[in-house]
C-alpha positions as YAML, in Angstrom:
chain: A
units: angstrom
residues:
- id: 1
  name: MET
  ca: [-5.87, 21.78, 21.14]
- id: 2
  name: SER
  ca: [-4.00, 23.83, 18.58]
- id: 3
  name: LYS
  ca: [-5.08, 24.21, 14.97]
- id: 4
  name: ALA
  ca: [-1.98, 22.24, 13.92]
- id: 5
  name: GLN
  ca: [-2.89, 19.35, 16.21]
- id: 6
  name: THR
  ca: [-6.40, 19.38, 14.80]
- id: 7
  name: ARG
  ca: [-4.92, 19.05, 11.31]
- id: 8
  name: LEU
  ca: [-2.77, 16.10, 12.41]
- id: 9
  name: ASP
  ca: [-5.85, 14.50, 13.97]
- id: 10
  name: LYS
  ca: [-7.72, 14.93, 10.67]
- id: 11
  name: ILE
  ca: [-4.86, 13.22, 8.84]
- id: 12
  name: LEU
  ca: [-5.01, 10.31, 11.28]
- id: 13
  name: GLU
  ca: [-8.80, 10.19, 10.85]
- id: 14
  name: CYS
  ca: [-8.42, 9.93, 7.07]
- id: 15
  name: ILE
  ca: [-5.85, 7.15, 7.40]
- id: 16
  name: ASP
  ca: [-8.17, 5.36, 9.82]
- id: 17
  name: ASN
  ca: [-11.05, 5.86, 7.35]
- id: 18
  name: ILE
  ca: [-9.03, 4.16, 4.63]
- id: 19
  name: ASP
  ca: [-8.09, 1.33, 6.99]
- id: 20
  name: PHE
  ca: [-11.76, 0.93, 7.93]
- id: 21
  name: ILE
  ca: [-12.86, 0.90, 4.30]
- id: 22
  name: LEU
  ca: [-10.32, -1.78, 3.47]
- id: 23
  name: ASN
  ca: [-11.03, -3.89, 6.54]
- id: 24
  name: GLU
  ca: [-14.83, -3.73, 6.32]
- id: 25
  name: ASN
  ca: [-15.13, -5.37, 2.94]
- id: 26
  name: SER
  ca: [-14.08, -8.79, 1.84]
- id: 27
  name: LEU
  ca: [-11.94, -7.47, -1.00]
- id: 28
  name: LYS
  ca: [-8.16, -7.31, -1.03]
- id: 29
  name: THR
  ca: [-6.50, -3.89, -1.30]
- id: 30
  name: THR
  ca: [-6.03, -4.19, -5.06]
- id: 31
  name: GLU
  ca: [-9.68, -5.17, -5.54]
- id: 32
  name: SER
  ca: [-10.87, -2.39, -3.24]
- id: 33
  name: ILE
  ca: [-9.00, 0.22, -5.24]
- id: 34
  name: ASN
  ca: [-10.90, -0.92, -8.33]
- id: 35
  name: ASP
  ca: [-14.34, -1.09, -6.68]
- id: 36
  name: LYS
  ca: [-16.74, 1.57, -8.03]
- id: 37
  name: ILE
  ca: [-17.98, 2.58, -4.57]
- id: 38
  name: ILE
  ca: [-14.84, 2.12, -2.51]
- id: 39
  name: LYS
  ca: [-12.42, 3.71, -4.97]
- id: 40
  name: PRO
  ca: [-13.77, 7.29, -4.68]
- id: 41
  name: ALA
  ca: [-13.89, 7.07, -0.87]
- id: 42
  name: ILE
  ca: [-10.26, 6.02, -0.67]
- id: 43
  name: ARG
  ca: [-9.17, 8.70, -3.11]
- id: 44
  name: MET
  ca: [-11.09, 11.44, -1.32]
- id: 45
  name: ASN
  ca: [-9.40, 10.56, 1.95]
- id: 46
  name: ILE
  ca: [-5.99, 10.74, 0.27]
- id: 47
  name: VAL
  ca: [-6.91, 14.19, -1.11]
- id: 48
  name: ARG
  ca: [-8.01, 15.27, 2.38]
- id: 49
  name: ILE
  ca: [-4.67, 14.14, 3.84]
- id: 50
  name: ALA
  ca: [-2.74, 16.18, 1.30]
- id: 51
  name: GLU
  ca: [-4.96, 19.20, 1.91]
- id: 52
  name: GLN
  ca: [-4.21, 19.10, 5.64]
- id: 53
  name: PHE
  ca: [-0.47, 19.00, 4.96]
- id: 54
  name: ALA
  ca: [-0.85, 21.93, 2.55]
- id: 55
  name: LYS
  ca: [-2.68, 23.91, 5.25]
- id: 56
  name: LEU
  ca: [0.08, 23.15, 7.76]
- id: 57
  name: LYS
  ca: [2.58, 24.53, 5.25]
- id: 58
  name: ASP
  ca: [0.43, 27.60, 4.54]
- id: 59
  name: GLU
  ca: [0.19, 28.23, 8.29]
- id: 60
  name: ASN
  ca: [3.99, 28.01, 8.63]
- id: 61
  name: GLU
  ca: [3.84, 25.00, 10.95]
- id: 62
  name: PHE
  ca: [7.39, 24.05, 10.02]
- id: 63
  name: LYS
  ca: [8.21, 22.62, 13.47]
- id: 64
  name: ILE
  ca: [5.56, 19.98, 12.84]
- id: 65
  name: LEU
  ca: [6.35, 19.47, 9.16]
- id: 66
  name: GLU
  ca: [10.03, 18.85, 9.91]
- id: 67
  name: HIS
  ca: [9.01, 15.54, 11.47]
- id: 68
  name: PHE
  ca: [7.99, 14.31, 8.00]
- id: 69
  name: SER
  ca: [10.41, 13.62, 5.19]
- id: 70
  name: ASP
  ca: [10.37, 16.04, 2.28]
- id: 71
  name: ARG
  ca: [9.92, 13.05, 0.00]
- id: 72
  name: ASP
  ca: [6.74, 11.96, 1.79]
- id: 73
  name: LEU
  ca: [5.28, 15.48, 1.81]
- id: 74
  name: ARG
  ca: [6.05, 16.07, -1.86]
- id: 75
  name: GLY
  ca: [4.74, 12.59, -2.69]
- id: 76
  name: ILE
  ca: [1.37, 13.00, -0.98]
- id: 77
  name: GLY
  ca: [0.97, 16.40, -2.64]
- id: 78
  name: ALA
  ca: [1.81, 14.94, -6.05]
- id: 79
  name: VAL
  ca: [-0.67, 12.10, -5.58]
- id: 80
  name: ARG
  ca: [-3.34, 14.59, -4.54]
- id: 81
  name: ASN
  ca: [-2.74, 16.60, -7.71]
- id: 82
  name: TYR
  ca: [-2.71, 13.44, -9.77]
- id: 83
  name: ILE
  ca: [-6.08, 12.36, -8.34]
- id: 84
  name: ALA
  ca: [-7.67, 15.80, -8.54]
- id: 85
  name: HIS
  ca: [-6.54, 16.74, -12.03]
- id: 86
  name: ASP
  ca: [-6.47, 13.42, -13.86]
- id: 87
  name: TYR
  ca: [-9.05, 11.42, -11.94]
- id: 88
  name: ASP
  ca: [-10.22, 9.14, -14.72]
- id: 89
  name: SER
  ca: [-6.79, 7.96, -15.72]
- id: 90
  name: THR
  ca: [-5.13, 7.78, -12.30]
- id: 91
  name: ASP
  ca: [-2.95, 4.69, -12.10]
- id: 92
  name: ASP
  ca: [-4.41, 2.47, -9.38]
- id: 93
  name: SER
  ca: [-0.99, 0.97, -8.61]
- id: 94
  name: ILE
  ca: [0.12, 4.41, -7.37]
- id: 95
  name: ILE
  ca: [-2.87, 4.58, -5.03]
- id: 96
  name: GLU
  ca: [-2.11, 1.06, -3.82]
- id: 97
  name: ASP
  ca: [1.52, 2.02, -3.09]
- id: 98
  name: VAL
  ca: [0.37, 5.06, -1.13]
- id: 99
  name: ILE
  ca: [-1.95, 2.89, 0.95]
- id: 100
  name: ARG
  ca: [0.56, 0.11, 1.54]
- id: 101
  name: TYR
  ca: [3.74, 2.12, 2.09]
- id: 102
  name: ASN
  ca: [3.21, 5.85, 2.56]
- id: 103
  name: LEU
  ca: [0.17, 6.04, 4.83]
- id: 104
  name: PRO
  ca: [1.69, 3.79, 7.50]
- id: 105
  name: ILE
  ca: [4.80, 6.01, 7.53]
- id: 106
  name: LEU
  ca: [2.69, 9.15, 7.92]
- id: 107
  name: LYS
  ca: [0.63, 7.54, 10.67]
- id: 108
  name: ASN
  ca: [3.73, 6.38, 12.55]
- id: 109
  name: THR
  ca: [5.31, 9.82, 12.26]
- id: 110
  name: ILE
  ca: [2.21, 11.50, 13.70]
- id: 111
  name: ASN
  ca: [2.01, 8.95, 16.50]
- id: 112
  name: ASP
  ca: [5.71, 9.50, 17.25]
- id: 113
  name: PHE
  ca: [5.05, 13.24, 17.32]
- id: 114
  name: TYR
  ca: [2.31, 12.64, 19.90]
- id: 115
  name: GLY
  ca: [4.51, 10.19, 21.78]
- id: 116
  name: LYS
  ca: [2.22, 7.24, 20.98]
- id: 117
  name: LYS
  ca: [3.32, 3.81, 19.84]
...
């Protein structure tokens, strides 16, 4: 397995971690994002996703990155910076949007890349 594929697998793992966190508690997504224990776990996985994309870029894996929209890549990077640099005042509605809308797109794109449905 190539280093790039390992990075994609780590991204999928983080998305699956977030799905697991949300599905294993009785709270709705909005409530989970506000939970004192769950909130940091979700945010850390989002940061990890962005870090893997940054490493793909640093490693010049442009053939893989071209499968993702520039908007999605810039967005996940911006959210990572937002979480990392302004953690205490991060708007939870942004995190909720990432979970509801952006992560499924990233997951589907990776699965399409692998030829999975």
